[in-house]
N, C-alpha and C positions, 0 to 999 in steps of 0.2 A: 613327028607327029605336027599335024596342021592344028592352025590356029582354032579351027571350030572344034575340033576335039579337045585342044587345052581349056576353051571357054567352057566345054560341056562338064568337063572335070571339075572346073573349078565351081561351077554353079549347081552341081549336084550336090544333093543334101546329106549331111552327115549320118555315119551310120550309127544306129542306137547302140550305147553300150551293153555289156552281157549283165544279163540280171545276176541278182545276189542272194542265193536261194539260202546260205545260211543267215545270212541278215534277215530275212523273213521268216525264218524258223527261231533267232533269235528273237525278234519282236513277239511273235507268238508264244513262244515259251515263256517269256517274262510277264505277258498279261496273261497265262493260265496261271503262273504260279501268284500271281496277285488276286485271280479268282477263287483259289486255294486258300488263300492268306484271308481273305473277308468272307467266304462262304462259310466254310469250315468252323466249327463253334471251339474257342478254346477250352484247355483241360483248365485252366485256372482263371482267375482275374487278372488279365493283362491289359495293360494300357498301348495305346498307339497301336493299335491292330489295323482299324482302317487307316491310318495315315501310313503304316508300311505299304500295304495294299495300294494306295494310291502313287506313292513314289514307284513301286512295282511296276504298276501300269503304266504311270506317266515316261518311266523309263523304258518299257516295252513300245510304247507309241513313237517315242523317239527315234527307237532303232529301225520300226516301220519307216517313218518319213524318210531315214537316210538310206534303207532299202531303196525305196521308190528314187530318190535323188541319185542314187548310184547308178541307175539305170538311165539318166539322163545324159549326152555328151557334156553338156558343161562342167556337172559336178562332179562326173565320174573321178577325174584325175586328184581333186582333192579329198574325196570318201577311199582313195587308193589303200591307206594304212588302215582305216576303219574295217574294211573289205578281210584283211587279214587277221582280225580279231575276232572274225563270226563266230568260228569254233570256241572261242574262250568266252564269249558273250553266252551262248547257250549252256556251257559248262557251267557259268557261274548262276544262270536262273535254277539250275536242276540242282545245284548245292543250296541255293536259297529257301527252294523247296522243301529239299531233305532235311535240311537243317530246321525249319518250320513244323514241319512233322514229327519230326523228333523229340521236340522241346516243347512248343508252345499247343500242340492239337494233342498229342499221344503220350507226351510225357515218357519217352523211351530213354531218353539220356536223363540221368536225375538233376533235378534242381535243390540248390541255388549254384551246383558247380558248373554247370552248362546253361545258360542263359539264352533266351529266347530272343529271335532277331529284334522284335520288338521293345524288349527291355534293354536293348543298348541304343536302340533308336530312342527311347525314352531318355535315356543319360545324356545324349547330344542335347535334347531339348529341353531337360529341365537341368541341368546341370554343367550346362556352356561356358559359365561364369567361371566355374573353379577350373573345372577343365582348361578352358581358354588362356588363364591364368597361370597354369601348369605348365603349360607349351611355352607362352612365352618367357617364365623363369627359368624352364631349361635351354631355350634358345641362348637366354643371357648368359648360361652358362658356360654352356659347349664351344658356343663361338668363339668366344676369348681363348679358351683353354686350347681349343683347336690349333686357334691361327699362330697361338705363341708358340705351343709345339711344333707345328710345322715351319716357321720362320727360324726358329733356333735350330732344328735339324736341318732345315736348307741349307743353313749358313755351315753349321758342323761340317755336314757331309760334304762341300765342296771344298773347304779347309782338309779335311783328310784325305781328298781324290785329287788335291793338288798339290800340297805339302807332305812329302815324306815325313819330315820332321814332325810335323799335327799328327799324320798317321802313325806314326811309330807309337807315340806317345797316349793318343786317343785310343786305336784300336784294341788294347786289352781293357779299358774302362768299357767301350762301349759291347765289346763279347762280354765282358761278366755280368754288367748291371741292364744290357738291354734284353736280351730274353724273359728275365724275371717279368712276370704279370703287373701291372700297373697297381692293382687293388691289391697285391702283396704289401705296397707300400703304405696301407692304410693305416697302422697304427702311430708310424712315423710320421706321416701327412699330417695328422690331426693333431700329432704332440707338437710338430714345428710352427705350424701355424695356429694364430689367434683366432682364426674364425674357421667355421666347415667351409664357407664358399671358397675360402683362399686354399685349405687344402683340396678342394676337390678341383678348383682349376688347374693344382698343381699335375693332381692324379691325371688328368685329362691331358694336358700338356705331355706328359710324361708318355702315355700311351701314344700318340701321336709321333712324338718325338722318333723312338727308336725305327720304324718302319722307313720314314723320312729321310731319316740321318744314313740309314744302310744304303736304300735304292738309289740317292744322290751321290752319296762313295762311289757304288759301282757303277752308276753312267758316267760318271767324270774321268773314273780311271778307266773306263773303256773306249774313252774316245782316240781315234786314231792320231798318232804322232805325226802323220804328213799335212794332219789340219793346222797343226802346229808350225811344221815346217814351213807351210805354205805362207802362213800371218808372217811369219819371224823374217821372211826375205822379203815382204813389203814394210819392214819396219814397225811392226808392232811391239807393243809394251807389254809386259806381263799382265797389268792389268785389263790389256782389252784382250790379252787370249784367254782371262778368264770370262770376262763379260760378256765377247761376241763369239769364243769359240765352245769353252768347255760347257759353259751353262747351256747355250742352246741345243748342242747336240745331246746333253744328257736329259735333257727334258722329258722324251717319254718316259726313262728310268723314274724320275721325279713325280711324276704323275700315278706312277703305279705305286708309289710310297704315299702320295698322297690319299687316294684311294683306299689304302690299306690301314692307315691313320686314321680314317674318318671313319669307320668300322671300329675301330679300336677305341676308339674315343664316345661312339655312341654306347658301347658296352662299359665301359667305366662311368658314365654319366648315370646310369641307371643306379649302378652300386653306390655311385658317392651320395645319390639324393636319397637312398635307402638307407644308408649310413648315419649321414648328417645334416644333410639341408631340408631344411621346415617347408621346401615348395619345389614343385617339379612333378614331372611325369615319374620320376622313380619314386618320389615322395607319394603320388597321388595313387599310385598301383598297391604300395604297402598300406595306405590309410584305407583303400578298398579292402583289400585283403584281410586286413583287422578288424571291419565291419562284416565280414561276408558279402559284402556289397561285389561279386565278380562279373557283373554285367557293368561295374563301373570300370572294374580293371580289363576287361576285355575292349571296352572302348578305349581306355588309356595305351592300349595295344596296338588298338588299330589306329590311334590319331600318332605313337611312335614311330610304327613303321610307314606312315604316308609322308612323316618328316624326314624320316631318314632315305627314303625314295628320292624326296626333292631336293636334299642337300647334294645326294649323288649324282643328281639328273644336273643340277647345276655345275657341279663340277665337270660333268662331263660336256656342257656347253663351254665350259672355258677351256676345256681342253682341246676341243674341236676347232675353235676361236684361235687361238696359240699356237696348234699343231695341225696346220689346217692341211696339209700332205699324209697326214693319218687319219682324216676325218671318214668316217664311214666304214674302219676297218673293225672295230668295236662297236655296240651298238645298246643302248640303254632303252 
């Protein structure tokens, strides 16, 4: 290749990125849903209809701007993940429109059991203080409980996988008690602990303890003996073998247990808050159901879904950081 040809190739303008047709369709779908929300009359006196229409139109405008940016060479790589979500963005716009038509506009679904979208938006704008306090109380409850159960389960699992003596005595206990649902311990927990907060923390810790214990035990037991032999030839102590060989090799199994324990902890959190705790998302949902405020209940469910998804995302980030060789195998 001559220098002239090489220089011409370097000076050639960059090819424009491909258009994003699903992005344009999604943006127009959201704007169309906003128009239907705003222009069609409500079957009942509902608040926040125009605010909901403005949010939908604004979201559609953002998607249209992203569709324009996706055709620019400089922005296309940054919007690659958003391009993959194009069909989902269209589906969400159509789902919002169908939900609005079936509840607020034509009342196909009976109220108050099926709340309109603007009713849920009204919960976030008017009852944000109580809802935010409930989220904070739930985090203060599930965080320490999950951390305590995961830590004890990890240590217990390592001890069971490393020591035959510990495994001999602990295996029957874990096999008998572990499969029991943590909620089955509700009467004992509320009797043994002087406060409902302590009982709830114990139940959440118990829910995360069993999966972390079993998966850690399985991971440590499955470590190849050759790894230990190689380390022993270099003068490694038993403590070094546990800390630098057994635990790192078992970490993929440990994280599987952590994910399972996180889901179980959130399940027990809702039950525990409904039974005795006087604040939290579980208590908020029970309070809303008692007053037939189903919009508040659905709003709390959405917040809890976002909170659970955020916790799993953080755990995935930690997993990708510690287990870099497995990064990208499972995406969240």
